[in-house]
N, C-alpha and C positions, 0 to 999 in steps of 0.2 A: 267245581274244582275244590277238593278238600285240602286245605293248607294247614290242617291242625297240627299242633305240637303239644307235648305233654305226655303224661304216663298212660293215657287211655286212647291212644290213637287207633288201635285196632277196633275197639268197641265203637268209637265215634264213626269210623269208616263203615262198619257194618250197619249202624243205624241209618246212615245216609243211603247206603245201597238198598236197604229194606224200604226206604221211604219215598224214593223218587224213581221216575221212569225215564229220565234223561241220561245221557252218557255221563259217567263220573270219572274224574281224573284225580291223580294224586302225585305228590312229590316224595318218593320213597326215602330220599336222603334225610328227611326230617325224622322219620322213625329210626333210621340207622343211627343217627346222632343221639337221639333220646336214649337208645339202648346201650350206648357206649359211654365210658367215662370222658373220653375226649375224641374229637374227630380224627386225631392222629392214630388212634387205635384201630381204625377201620381197615379191614382186610377183604379181599375179594369174596371170601366165603360169606361175610356179613351182608354185603349188598346183593349178592346173588340170592341168598336166602330170603331177604326181606322183599326183594322185587318179585320173586316167585310167590311169596305169601300174598302180596297185593293182587297179583294176577289170578291166583287160585280163588281169592275171595270174590272176584268178579269185577274188578276195576276195568274200565274201558280204555283208558289211556294214561300214560305216565310221563311226567316231565322229568327228564334226566339230563343233567348238564354234561354231555359227552364231548362237546366240541371246544371247551375251554382248555387250552393246552399250556404246558409249562413255558413254551416259548412266547406265549402271549403276556405273561406276567410283567415283564419289563415295560410293556406298552401301557399298563395300568398306571404306572407311576407318573405318567404325563397328565393324568386326569384330575379334575376338580373333586369328584365324588368317588373315585375309585370303582369298586365293585359294589353295586347296590342289590344284586340278586343274592338272596339268602343261600340258595344252593350253590351258586357260583363262588361266593366268598368262602364257603366251607371246603369246596374242592380246592380252591387256591391255598387255603391253610394246609390242607393235606399235602399238596405238591411241594409247598415251601418247607414243611417239616421233613419230608422224606427225600427231597431232591429228586423226585421221580415224576413220571408222566401221569396224567389223569387216569386213574384205574378204570373209569367208565369207558374211556377211549380205548385203552389197551385190551379190555375185555368186551368190546362192543359185539363181537360175533357171538359170544356166549349169551349176552343179554338179548340179542336178536332171536336166538333159539327159544328162550323163555317166552318172549312176547309173541312169537309166531305160534308156539304151542297152545297158548291161551287166547289167541286172537285179540291181543292188546295192541293199540296203536302207539307208536312212538310220538312223543311230543319232545322234539329236540330243544332243550331249554337254552335260552340265550343268557348265559352267565355273565356276559360282558355287555348287556344292554345299557344304554346311557341312562343315567339317573338325573340328568340335568341337561339343559340346552347346550352348555359349554362342552359336554362330552359327546354330543350327538354326531353320528356319522364319522366317528374318528377311526383311527387305524386299528385299534383293539376290537371295536365292534365289527368291522368288516372282515378282519382276519378270522374271527370266530365264525362269521356267517359263511365264509368260503369252506371252512371245515365241515359245517353243517351240510353243505352241498355234497361233499365227498361221502359223508356218512349216509345221506339220503340214498345215494346210488347203492351203497353197500347193503343198506336195509332192504331196499327193493329187491336186490338180487337174492336175499335170503327170505323173501316172501312176507315182509313186514310192511304195514302201512305207516306213513310218516306225515306229520305236520310240523311246521317250524314256528317256534315262538319268536316274536319280534319286539322291538322297542315299544315303550320306554318314554323318553322325553325327546321330542323331535320338533324343531321349528317347522312352521307350516310349509315353508318353501323347500324343505328337504324331504317331505313325506313321499312325494312321487319317486324321487331317487332311491329311497329306501325300498319301496315296493318293487321297483324295476330291478334293482340289484338282486333282491331275493329271488324273484322269478327267474332271472338269468342264472344265478349261481346255484340255486337249489332246484333247478329243473322244473319249475312251476309246481312244486309240492305245495299243498295248502299252507297258507301263511296266516297266522293270527297275531294281532298286535295288542299290546297292553296300553290302550288309549289310541295313539300316543298323545301325551300331554304337550300342548303347544306353547306353554309358558310355565315358568317356575314360580309365579307370584300368586297362584290361585288358591292358596291355603284356605280351606273351608268351602271352596267352590271347585275343587278339582274334578268333580263329576262333569262340570261344564268344560273346563280346559281339555279334558280327555275326550268328551263327546265331539268337540270341534275337530280334533285330530282324527278321531275315529271315523267321522263322516268322510273326510278327505281320503283316508286310507282305504275305506270301503269303496269309494268312487274309483280309486286307482286299481282295485282288484283284490284286496285281501279277502280271505275266506271267512274270517271271524274277527270280531272286535271284543275284547274283554272289558267288562265294565269297571269303572272306578267310582268310589263313593265320595261324598263330601269330606269324609274323615281321612282320606288318603294323606299320608305324611304326618297326621296328627294323632291318630289313635285307632282302636278297633271300632268298626261300624256297628250301630244298632240296627234294628229292623227298618226304621224310617230312613236311615242312611242307605241301606241296601236298596230299598224301594226307589229312592230318588236316583241312585246310580243306574239301576236297571232300566228305568223309564228313559233317562237321558240317552242311554246307549241304544235302546230300541228305536228311539227317534232318529239317532244318528244312522243306524243301519237302514231304516226306512227311507230317510232322505237320500241316501246313496243309491238305494234300489230305484227310487223314482228318477234320479238323475241319470242312471245307467239305462233307463228305458225298459226295465224288466216287465214282462207281461203282467198286467193287472196290478202292478205295484201302486198305481195312483187311484185305484178304484175307491178306496176309503176316503181319500182326499176330495174326490169329486162328489161323493155322497155328502161329505161334510159341507162342501160349498153350497149344494142344493138345499141342505137343511138350514143353513144360515140365511139363504135367500128367502126361505119360507118361514123363518122364525120358528123352526121345529126344534125346540130346545131338547126334548127327550132323545131325538136322534143324535143331536150334537153330543149329548152326554154319553150315549152308548158307543159312539165312534171314538171317543177319547180313550187314550191308554189308561187313564185313571178316572173313570166315570164319577166316583164319589167325590173326588177332589174338584172336578169340573163343576159338579152340581153345587158343592159348598161355596165355591168362589162366586158362582152366578147368584146364588141366593143372598150372599153377603152384599151384592152390588145393587140389588133391586128389591123393592118391597114386595112381599108375597101378596098376590091377589087371588080372587076367586077363580079367575080364568086365565088363559094364556095371554101374554103381552106381545104385541107385534111391533116391537121396536128394540133397538140395541140396548143391552144392559149397560154399556159404557156411556152412550150418548144421550139416552132418554128419548121421549117421543118427539120433541121439537127438533133435535139435531141429529136424529138417526138418518144417516146417509142412505141406507138401504131402503128405508120407508120413503124418504123424500124422493129418491130416484124413481121408485116404483110409481109414486103419485105423479111425478113429472111425465113419465112415459104414458100414463093413463090419460093425462090432460092433453098430451100431444096427439094421441090417437083420436081423441074426440074432436079435434080441430078440423 
């Protein structure tokens, strides 16, 4: 997902498209605003032009905040954090300045024609996603979600593919309700969630608060979870932050696949268990999502020897439960 802002958005996007083989998404609103003096200057011709530029360039999906409507704005005033979506807040500014309906909503049919022509998937952005637990599952969030369901049907009728962006910050006990509401109101269109973060006090560790929520959301049936880095809410991530965030959320997705009983989802886990039972360290490293880090941690915990060591690196030879258990079973068999 390219969330770039600044004067070289087109060039950055082209470099990304030239460098990767996975689907690439964008938020066209960012480029629209960069090219204008103020968001209030935006006209239909501006966003239709930019969205077609993205599509022509080869973008696979676009997040466009079509479902945040003028009637939803009074609901925002009840919130603790208001609108935390960048695109959503910009659309809210435009509607407040003009006293008019969201232009992405009123021109939805024209946007569908562009996306269908270039085989681009809709990512219906949740401009009213909750940015804190206090705002989770509120009237504003669910009002927008119902509009997303209406737009999903309209997009499908016009031959477009659709996925739905989801929250946000959601307490653990509300995640199932959020997923079930989306499936019902949005006709089981693929649902992807931004975490969700299950607590607001994880500054510096929000890749973990997000992965916890992502695991449960995936278990209840979301199609994709978006990773969050340790820098969330604090600053722009570096490469190490991105790596930590991606690994945490790959683990979350894998844990959910195992829990849902997906075919072969547990194969690597069972191989890891056998490798641990056999003190096969190289296999354990290779099965890890970060083999280099696993090897480094292991070598920090145990002195390097000329040959393999058949005991736990945490417990040592005397207290290694796996080794002691094996020896106990061998003694029992000899009796």
